[in-house]
N, C-alpha and C positions, 0 to 999 in steps of 0.2 A: 434508460441511458446506456449507451453502448460503451464498453470498456476497452474494446480492441481498437487501438489508434489507427490501424490500417483500414478498418471498416468505417470508422468515423470520417476519415479523409477520402474514402472511396478509391483506394489504390491497392494494388497487389502487394503481397509481402516481399516481393523481389524488387520493389521500387527503389531507385537510387535517390540521392539527396535532391537532385534537380527535380525529379518527378514529385517528390514529397512537397517541395517548396511551391511548385506550380499548382498542385492540387489545393494546398493550403490557401494560397492567394485567391484562387477562384472561389473557394468556399467562403472566405472572409468577405469578399466583395458581394457575393450573393446573399449572405445571411447577416450582414451587419445591421444592428438594430436601428441605426440612423435612417435606414431606408423605410422603416416601419414606424417612424415617430408618430405618436398620436393614434395609432391603429391598434386593434386588439392583439395583433401578432407581435407587438414590440417586445413583450416579456419573453415569449417563446424564442424570438430571434436572439435575444440577449443570452438566454440559456444555451442555445445551440452554438453561439459564438464562444462561450466559455468551454463547451465540450470540444470544439474544434481547436481552440488554443491549447487545451490540455493534451490533446492527441499530438499536435505538432511539437509541443515542448517535450513530450515523451520520446518521440522519434528523433528529434534533433539532438537530444542528449545521447542517443545510441549511435548516431551517424557522425563520423568525424569530418570536419571541414575539408573541402577540396579533394577528397579522395573517394567518397561514396562507398567507403568500406566501413565495416563495423569496428568498434573499438578494439576488440580482441585481435583483429588482423592488423590494426594500426599500430599497436604497441610493439610489433616486431620489426618496424622500420629501422634500418641501420644507417640511413644517410644522416651524417652529423649536421649538414647544412639545413636539411628539412627540420631537424630537431631544434636548431637555433631559431628558425622562423616560427615554429610552433610555440617556442618558449618566449617569443617576443624580443629576441636578441637580433633585431633587424639590421643594425649597422654592422655588427660582427658578421652576420650572414652575407651582407652585401660585399664586404671585403673578401670573403672566401669565393663568392660567385664571380667577382671581377677577376680573380686569378685563374678561373677556368677558361679553357679554349672555347670558341664558339661551337656549340653542339646543341642537340635536342635537350640534353639534361640541363645545360645552362639556361636555355630559354624557359624550360619548365620551372626551374628554381626561381628565375626572375618573375615568372608569372605568379608563383606562390607568394613571393615577397610583395609584389604589387597588389595582389588581392588582399593580403593582410593589411596593407597600408591604405586600402580603400580606393586604389586606382583601378577601377574595374575594367575600363576600356583597355588600358595598358596591359592588364593581366590577360585579358582575352586575346590581345594581339600576340603576346609572348607564348601563350598556350597554342595558338594557331601555328606559330613558327615551329614549336616543338613537335606538333603533330605532322607538319609538313616534312620535317627532317627525320622523324621516327614515329610512325603511327602506333605506338604501343598503347595498350588499354588505359594505363594510368594517365597518360597525356590526353587521350581522347575524353576520359571522364572529367578531367579538370577543365578542358575546353567546353564541354557540354554544360557543366555547372556554371562557368563564368558567363556563357551565353544566356543561360536561364536567368541569372541574376541581373545582367545588363538589360535584358528584354523586359524584366519586371519593373524596371525603374520608370517613374513617370516620364512622359514625353519631354517635359521641360528640362529634366536633368540630362537627358540624352542630347537635347538641342543646345544647351548651354554648357558644354563640356569644359573642363578645366584645360587651360592651354598648356 
């Protein structure tokens, strides 16, 4: 059994959160024991799936949501509105965001808020606006992650979007 989560998922150590998630989903689909039901490989697939899940859990604890940065970098964020979103104070954060003028930062913060609320397509649209206004790396990383999450949804969730 391999203990390096990057090797288990078959990704480089420089992989961002979106790449980690994509690799995880591909491996789960390929190694799920339901595909081997009644076959001799069913037990091996179940063990492999446990190993994949452990690796993903390990990496997802180290990577902070929406930023693709490690926790040590993330702790130094000084934006109070981002802190409110992370802390789950969504209504308070929305009040502060509404007071901001239209800008890339406002679009980015709205994207973070929508992502936290589970409005993935809306978050992706807000991140895209932020990148169009100011293509800074943090905004691009957030857009890439939102796109990865939206594209990993089952087709029926994308087809029957909430109005």
